[in-house]
N, C-alpha and C positions, 0 to 999 in steps of 0.2 A: 641619210636614206636617199641616195641619188635616184631620181626618177628618170627612166630612159624610155623614149617614145619616138614615134615617127617625127615629131616636132624637133626633138633634140638631134635626131639624125640629119634633118634638113638644115640645121643651123651649124655652119662651120665655125662661127665665132659667137660667144655668148658668155655672160657673167657666170652662168652655171658651170661652165668648163673650168673657170678659175676656182669656184667653190669645190668642185670635184678634186682638183689638184691639191688644194689646201687640206681637204679631208684625208687624202692619201698621205700627205706629209705629216699630218697630226697622228695618223695611225702608227707611224714609226716610233712614236714616243709612248705608245700604249703596250702593255705586256702582251706577249703571245697568248693566244687562247681566249682573249677578251674580245667579244664581238664589238665591232665599231662601225663597219661599213655593211650596209644591206641594200644592194642594188635592186630596184624594182622596175620591171619592164611593164609598161602600161598598155602595150598593144603587141603586135606580132613582130617586134624587133628581134632579130636573131642575135643570140649571145656571141656567136662566132664572128659575125660580120659587123657588129655595132661599132660606132665610132666612140669608143669609151677608153679610158686608161686601161692598160694591161692589168693592173691590180684588180680591176672589177671582174676580170675573167677568172681570177683565182678564187672567187667567192661564189657560194651558191646564190643564184638569183631567185627572186620571187617573181611570179608573173601575175598580173592583175588585168583582166580584160574588162570591157565595159559591162558585161553581163554578170561579172563576179561580185560577190559580197565582200566588202573590205574586212569583215570579221576575221577571216582566216589570216590576213596580213597582220592585223592587230594582235591576234592570239600568238602568232609566231614571234612577233617583235617582243611582246611581253615575256614569252618563254625564254628568249635569248637574254633579255635584261635581268631576269630572275636567276638565270644559271650562267653567270659570266665565265665559268670554267669551260663551257662548250665553245668550240670554235665555230664561227659562222659558216665556214666552208664545210664543216662536218655535220652541220645540222641537217635533219631530214628535210628534203624538199617539200614545200607546201605550195599548192596552188590556192591562192586566196579566194 
């Protein structure tokens, strides 16, 4: 679950960027239709201009602002884990 924020945008280098790459590499070994990556934007970062791997743009993002309750994010994650036949990119968008 990569967390994308203004802080990650400001950092051109960081260990999290290696972790993102490793997660994408691992996703190539997982069967299609099995959700594995779930990018979460923590603030007003734009999906189109964010400094993230291209693979993240192919997946439905969740957005979690400071005023949001994390329950929506937890519910969506549990729903994806219980129904692995659903693709993360096809899952209904949820604002946490």
